[in-house]
N, C-alpha and C positions, 0 to 999 in steps of 0.2 A: 751075745752081741759084743762087738769090738769097741773098745774105748776110743773116742775121738781125740785127736791131738792137734796142737798148734805148734808150728815151727816159727820161731822168732829170729829173724836175721838181724844181727847186731854188728855195728861197725864201732871200732875202738879208736878214739882220738886222743892224742895225736898218733897217727899210724907209724910215724918214724920211731917212736919210743914205746910202742905197744908192748905190754908184758905178754908172756905166753898165754894162749887161750885157756889153758887149764887153770891158771891162776885167776883169770877173769871169771871163769865159771865158778870157781870156788868162792870168789867174792860175791857173786850173785846168790849162791847157796847160803852163805853167811848172812847176807842182808835179808833174804827171805825168812830164814830161821829166826832172826831177831824180830822181824815184824809179826810172824804168824806162828812160830813154834815148830818143833821138829815133827810133830804128828801131821800138821798141815803140809809140811815139806814132803813127807812121804806120800800123802794123797795127791799132791801136785805132780809127782813123778817127773821132776826136772832132770833132764839129761843133756849132756853136750853131744849134739848130733853131728856137727861138722866144724872144722876150723881150717883156715888157710895156714900156709907155712910160716908166715910172718907174725901171726897172732893178731893182726889188724882187723880180722873179721871172723865171726863165728855164728853158728846156728844152734839155738837151744830149743829142745823139744819139751813140751809140758802138756798136761791134760787140758782139754778145752775149757773146762769149768774153772780152772785156776789161772788161766792166761792173764787176766787182769791183775792178779796178785803178783805174778812173776814180772809183769811190766812195772809195777810199782817198786818191786825189789830192785830191778835193773836201774831204775831212775835214782835209787839211793846210793849206788856204787860210785864213789868219787876217787877212791884211792885203792890201788892194787899193787902189792909188792913194793910199797913205798913210793909209787909213782902216782902223780895226779892224772886221772883219766876221765874221759867223758864217754859214756856208752850211748850210742844212737841206735834205736830200734828202727830200721828202715823198712821192714815189712813183717807182717804176720800172715802166715799162710797155712793151708791145710796139708800141703805137700812140701817135702824138703827141696825138691827140684826148683820150685818157684822161689823159695827163700834164697837158695844159692845163686840163682840167675840174677836176682836183684843186687846181691853183693858183688857179683861179677860186673855188672853195669856200672856201679859206683866206682870200682877200682880203675876202670878205663879212663875216667875223667881226671885222675890225679896228675 
């Protein structure tokens, strides 16, 4: 049986000074590891699934059973690459397409 996943659509604020998505992702991994340890990080299977060119939006994939832990880790990230940031989870979805659509909607309002 296939493992179920959750895709978390994340917007980085401020968008004008957003660090690269890879650095935001690494910040999430670091926060998760500090909270739950490296073994639980492996079980959560957290991956960067998609990011926009500016770094202001990204989608992170994780196992469905660990999604609440990933959400908590995301909320703890306040500084990435020496920049103050706020990470807003705008949608949790079972398919990446829906997560990306939600991020696209939010970018049109800017």
